[in-house]
Each structure stands twice: as C-alpha cells, then as structure tokens.
N, C-alpha and C positions, 0 to 999 in steps of 0.2 A: 447195716452200719455204713457201707459204701465208702465214706471218706473219714470214718471215725475209728480211732484206736484207743484202747486203754492199756496202761503199762505199769510195771512195777520193777524196781531194781532191788533185789534182796541184799541185805548186809551180811547174812549168814548162808553158807552153802549147805544145801540139803543133800539128800541121797541122789546121786547121779546115775545109779544103776537100777534102782527099783522105785517105781512110782506109778500112780494111776490118775488119769484125767478123764472126767465125765462131763458131757455137755449135751444140751438139747439144741438142735440147730435147724433153722428153716431157711432155705435158699431163696434168693430173689433173682439174681443174675446167673446165667449159665454161660458156658463156653469161655471162661477166663480163669487163669490161675489165681486162687484166692486162699489166703491163710486165715483159719479161724483162731487157732491158738499156736503160739510159737515162742521160741527163745532165740536171741541173736547176740553174738559176741562181736562187737565192732572192731576189736583189735586185729582179728584175723578172718572175719567173715564167716565163722563157723555158726551153724544154726541147727535147731531141732524144730521141724515142722510137725508138731504133735497131731494137728488136724488140718489137713489141706485138701482143697479140691483142685485137681489139675484142669488144664484148659479143655481136656476131652471129657470132663465131668466125672472122672474117676476119683475115688478117695485115696489120699496118700499119707503115709507116715514116713518121715525122713529124719535121720539123726546122724550128724557128724560125730565121729569119734574124736575124743581129746586125749586118748591114751593108746593110739596106734592099734585099735582093735578092729579096724575096718568100719565103713559106714553102713548103716541100716537103711533099707528102703523097701516099703511094701506099698504097692499100687494095686487096687482092686481091679478085677475084670468087669464087675458090674458098674453101671452108671447111676449117678444120683441126680435125677432131673425132675423130680416131683417138687414143684414150687409151692404146692398147697400143703405139703406134709411137714410135720416136725420129725426129724430123725434124732434118735438118741445114740450118740457115739460114746463108746468107752474104749480108751486105749490103756492097756496095762503093760508096763515094761518091767522086766526082771532079767537083766543080762547075766545074772549069776546062775541061771538055769543051764543044765548040761545039754538039754535038747534045744537046738537052735530055734525051732518054731515056737517054743515056749518063752522066748526072750522078748518078743513083741506079739501081743494078741489084740486084735481089733474086733469089737462087737458093735453090731448095728441093731437097735431095737431088741436087745437081749440075745441075739444070735451071732455066734462067732463067724467072721469071714475066713474062708479057707481057700478061695479061688483068687489068685493074684496074677496080674500080667507081669509084674516085677516083684521078685521075692528074694531079698538079700537081708541077712541078719549079721549083727556084730559078732565078733568072737566073744567067748565067755568072759564075763567081767568087764565088758566094754563100758565106757563112760561118755556121756554127752554133755552139752552145755545147759540142758534143762536142769534147773535146780541150783545152778551156780549163783553164789552171792558175791557180786563184784560190781563196781561202778560201770564197767564196760559191757556187762551182760544185761540185756533188757528182756523181760518176759512181757509178751504182748497178746492181747485179745483183739482180733479184728485185722491183723496184718502180720508181716514179718519185717522187723526193722521199721522202715517207712514205705514199704512196698507191698504189693499183692493184697490190697484191701479186700476184706470180705463184704459182700453185698447181701444182706439178709438179716435174720434175727438170731439171737443167741439167748439162752436162758439156763439158769441152774448150773453154773460151772463149778465143779468140785475138783480139788486137787488133793490127793493123799500122798504125802511125802514119805517114802520108805515102805509103802504098802502096795502089793499087787492084788487088786480086788476084782471080784467077779461083777458083772453088770447087775446082778440081783441085789447088790448093795444100794443101787441108785434107781432101779426100776423094777416092775413086777408085771405079771400077766393078769389082766382083769378077768376075774372068775366068771363074769357074765358074758362079756363080748369076746374074750380070747385075745384082745389087743394088748400090746405092750404099753404100760402107762407109767407115769412119773411117780416116784416117791418124793414128796415135797420136803421131807425132813429125814434124809438118810443118816444113819449112824455109822461112823467109821473113825479110825484113828488118823488124826490130821498129820502128825509129824511136825517137824520144825517149820517147814515152809508151806504147809497145807493151807487151803483157803476155800471159802465158798463166797462167790459173788454173783450178782445179777439173779439172785434167788427170788426176791420180792421187789418188783419194780426195777428201775434202772440205776440202782445204787451200786457204786463200785467199792463201797465200804465192805470189808470182809465181814460176812455174817456168821462166821464161825467164832470160836473162842481165841483164835490166833492173832487177830488184829493185823493181818497181812493185807492192808488196804491197797487198792490200785488207784490210779488217777487218770483222768481223761487227758490224753496227750494231743489229740487232734479231733476236730469235728464236733458233732453234737450227738450225745447219747440220748435217744428218744425212747420214752416208755411206750409200750404197746399193750393193748388188751389181748392181742393175739398171743396165745401161749399153748403149750403142749396139751392142755385140757380143754381148750376152746379155740378152734381155728376159724378165722374170719375169711370171708371172700376177699380176693385181690384180683388184679388183672393177670392173665395167664400168658407168659411169654412163649409158651409152646402152642398156643391156640390163637393165632392171629393171621392177618391177611398175608398173601404171598409176598407183598412188597417188604414187609418186616423192617421198615425204616422208622417206625414209631418207637420212641425211646420210653422205657419204663423205669422209674426210679422210686425212691422212698418206699421200699418194700413192695414195689409194684402197685402203688396206689396213685402214682402221678403219671399222666400221659402227656407226652410232648412230641409234637409233629413240626418239623422245620422245613420239610421238602414239599414240592408240589406233588399232586397226585393224592390218592386215597389210601388210608390205612385204617385198619380195624383190629380190635382185640376183644376177646371174650373173658368172662369171669371164671374163677376156679371152682365155683359152687353153682350147681343147677338144681332147680326145684320144679315140682309139678303140683305141690300143695303147700298150704301154710300162708302166713302173712308176714311180709318182710319190709323193712325200712332202711334206707341209706341216704347219704347226702353227697352231693357233687358240687364242687366249687369251680367257677370259671376263673382261671388265673391269668389267661392271656387269650383274648379274642380280638382280632383286628380285621377291619375291612369286611370282605365277603367270605372270609374263611369259614369253613363248615365245621360245626361242633355239634355233637349230640349229647343231650342231657337226659339221663334216666333211660338209656337205651336198653332194650331187651331183644333177644333173638332165641329161636328154638335151636337146641343142640342138633336136632335131626336135619335142619335145613341151613346150617351155617355155610356161607359162601366164602371160599378162599380168596376171592378177588372182589370184594364189595366196592361198588362205585358210589353208593349213597345209602341213605336210610331206607329209601323206597324199594324194599324187596319183600317178597313173601315171608310172612312170619317174622317180621321185625317191627319194632315199635320204639318211639322215643320222641323227644322234643328237639327241634332244630334251634340254632342260635337266634332265629327270627322270632321265636315264641310260638311257632306253629308245631302242632303235634301230628305225627304220622303213624298210621297203622297199616303196615304193608305199603301198598302203592297209594293209599287213600290219605289225603290231607284232611284231618278232622277239624281244622280251623286254627285261628290264632287265639291264644289264651293269655298272652302277656306280651309286653314290649320286648324289643331285642335284648339279648343277654349281654350284660356288661361284666368287665373284669371285677372280681370280688363278690359277685352274686353267689349265694348259696342256695341250691335247690334241694328240697326234700322230696324223695320218691318213695311212695308206698305201693307195693305190689301185692295185691290180693290174689294169690295163686289158687285159692279155693273157689273163687268166682270169676277169675279171668279178667280182672280190672286193675286200673292204675290211677293213682292220685298224685298231684303235684303241689308243692309249696315253693314260694320264692321269698327268701329272707324271712321265713317264718309265717308268711301270709298265704292262706290257701288259695289256689287258683280254681276257677270255675265254681266259685261259691262253695267250695268244699266237696263238690260232687265228683264222681269218677269221670276222668277225661277219656280214658280208654276202657272199653267194655268188650265182652265177647271174645276174648282171646281163647285160642284152642288149647284147653288144658288137658287134652289127651296126649299132648306133647310136653317136653321138658324145656324150661326156659332158664336162661342165664343172662346176667348183665352183659351189655354190649357197648363198646366205645368206638365211635367213628370220628375221624377228623381228616379234613383235606383242605387244600388251598395252596397258595403260593408263598405263605409266610409262616411265622411261628405262631402256633396255637397250642393251648394246653389246658387241661383240667386236672383237678386232684379230687379223689373220692375218699370219703370217710365211711367205710363199711361198718364202723363201730369201734375203731381203734382210738377215737377221740382226737385225731390230728388231721390237719390239712398240710401235707408235707411234714415239716418239723414244727409247725405251729399248732399248739393245743387249741381246742375249741375255747372261745372266749368266756362262755357261760353255759355250762352243760345243761341241757334240758332234762325233763323228767323221762324216765324209762321204767315203766311198771315191771317189765320182765327182768330188769337188772342186768341185761346182757348188752354190753356195748355202751360207749359214751358218745353222745351226739350234741351238736350245737343247739338244736331245737327239740321241742317235746316230741317224743315218739307217739304216734296215734295209738289209741287204745286197741289192744288186741294184736299189735304188731311187735316184731322183735328183729334183732340183727340177723343178717344172712351169715350165719356161723354154724359150727357143728352143734353147739348147745341150742342155738335157735332152731335148728332142724328138728331137735328132739322135744321141743316144747309141746 
C-alpha cells in the first residue's frame, strides 16, 4: 500500500470491549513502524493499533483506554521479516474477561502468540476507540490517521463486532500439506459495525451483508494476483548486495538506483526445474548506467558485493543488448534498451536455457540465447544496476502490473496463473507457488 489508506467513519458505535479482526498480510518494507489496521480519534489523539509492525519488525497491538482502564500493549518477541510469505493475523479482544491474558489474544497462522517483549493488559471492562461511531474517529486500513503507512499487501479483512472468535473461523489446516490456509468464505456473526473488505480484488465495498463500505482516502489501491493461495516471486530486501542503497517499492517489484556504485537484489523464489516466464520493463535508463534485464544467478554462488553481471553462475542482458553468461559475452541480440521497453524472459530450468522477447518480438529468431546452465544448482532472478544517475526497472512476475499501471492488453496464458502484457510461451507459467506445482 505504501502511500495508500482506506478509511471509514462509523455513524453508530459498536462494542468497544469485545471484537475480532482477521487479516492476511504480506510485508514489503522492513525496519519501519507501519500500521495495517487502526482507529484514531483526532480530538485527543487516542488510538487503537489493532495490527502494527514496529520498527524492529515485531508485531504490536496497542489500545488507548477511554474509560481510565489503563492502556493495553502487546509486542511480540519474534520478528516478522519474511517478505515472501502471507501471514494470517487474528486479534481477538474481550476486556470483560477476568483473566488479563484473555483480554487480548493474538494468533499468527492459527497459533496463539504467548511470548511478548512488552505485555500490558487493560483493566477488566476497559474500552478503546476501536468501534466508536463519531465524526472525529476514523477507522483506517493501511495507516493510523495519516501516518505510519503500511508497505505491502492485505487481503480478506474481517471484523466481528461484539464477538471474540478463534482463528479457526477464518482459516484452517490443510489436511495434505499441514499448512495454515485461508477460508475464503468464513461464517461469523458480524454485529453492528462488522465488515468484510478486500475479499475479492481491490474493492473497498463491504462484501458482507452490513454495507459498511470504506473509501480510498489517499493513494492508489492496486489489485494483485499475489494472494494467500498463490504467492508470486518479488525482489527480496533481505537478499541483496552489501551497499543496500537500491530502493524497492510497489510490493518489491520496482528497482530504483540513484547513487553511484553497484547494487544487486535477488528474487524470493528459486528453482532448479520447470519452465517460467516473467516480464521486465525499463522505466529509466540514462547514459551509460548499467541495467540488467532478465538476470539470474545461482543461490549457491550469490556475491554480497557484485560489481557487474560478469560473475560465475550469473546470466542476463545488459542495457546494450548484449547477453552475458558468467564472464562470457554471448553477443549482441538487440539494440540498446530504451525507457518503456518491455522484455519477456522465459527460463527453461529443465534444460538450462533462456529465451528473450522485446516488446512482444522474439530475439534470436525465437531460439534460446542462453544454453547449458548448470541445473545441478538452484537459480533465482537477479537484478543489478549501477552508474552515476537514476536508473530503474519494474518487473511483472505475474501480478499484471508495472508499478501501479495495469498491463495494457493481457496476453494469453494457457496455465491461467498470472497476468502478463504479452503471450506466455507454451509450456511456461508464472514464477509463483502455484506455478511451482504445475
């Protein structure tokens, strides 16, 4: 969401002592205070941070008391730094409980959190600003008030007003894999202010029977194919070069380098078999600045201080149109890369080869440009940029967007996984968890 927030001001006050909020969350940016779901009262600055990530990447619940019952704060000991995973958070509040630890309970992927670095509970029957219906109290998804914007993805947000519900209402354990998975149509009592939003697509219209619609108050709410049941590859902020001055935005699909020197970043999904397709758009290429299109490297040989594409077990196309395999220049296969060019990349991990397209036209007469990759190793997408000015690329791993701009005319995709600008070659699929299982 990054700079996007959706809001609602209720006209009727709900239950301020008992409620449950459930949401699926995927993080993009780490190391910053970010509110996923909150309520804020502008008259006195009181707030409830139902779901917040602290700057140290711990999860936090915070609740100001409005009836002198003491404030509540729970901050986990564990860190939440996996930018590839969807987390399912359930926060159930019931301050009427006599046992203080039952007044706020936090669950992650169906398991209750019990280890906290900060653990403070309200007095019995404490009340907060969550659920208040008044013109000066704003309920927000993606921020608190107009601050602490959340950078990432959210899906299937449910609010049960007046109900303290277990996580099994909203999720369940897969009988085959043993993993926690989403219930796409949970059944629960909504209460007066209950709602369901962001359930199917990016609609902020309440998809429950309550018609408690939200509205976009700032930014652009972008639909994504990435969801709890199909996770797509993105760039990984935890797996990049030592300089770490490359900026990642738009759900970690946009790479921006504005400083001199070299920066590199790896993908969140690595493979050693299968056939995968993605698209990369040059959004800013100037002068002699170095940009890699369709880069790959082996997980086993990743360098923390890359200086160029020309390293062992790396491959990709430079902005000149030359393709490199390790230290070997395989030759020039197209003219220099220009701003706005969209390159298709097909990686055949079964045979160790790569194919390239430029704006829908196949390069090298449709033949593989790279062959003979070592498929005893595991390969992942690899982005490199360096130079003395601003350079950037945006990658569509199947979400159907370049930054916040949807593909102009989606091509065909026989596998039905992912949305791309151009036709996906036969036998290839998106680099995603569903794609891995094809």
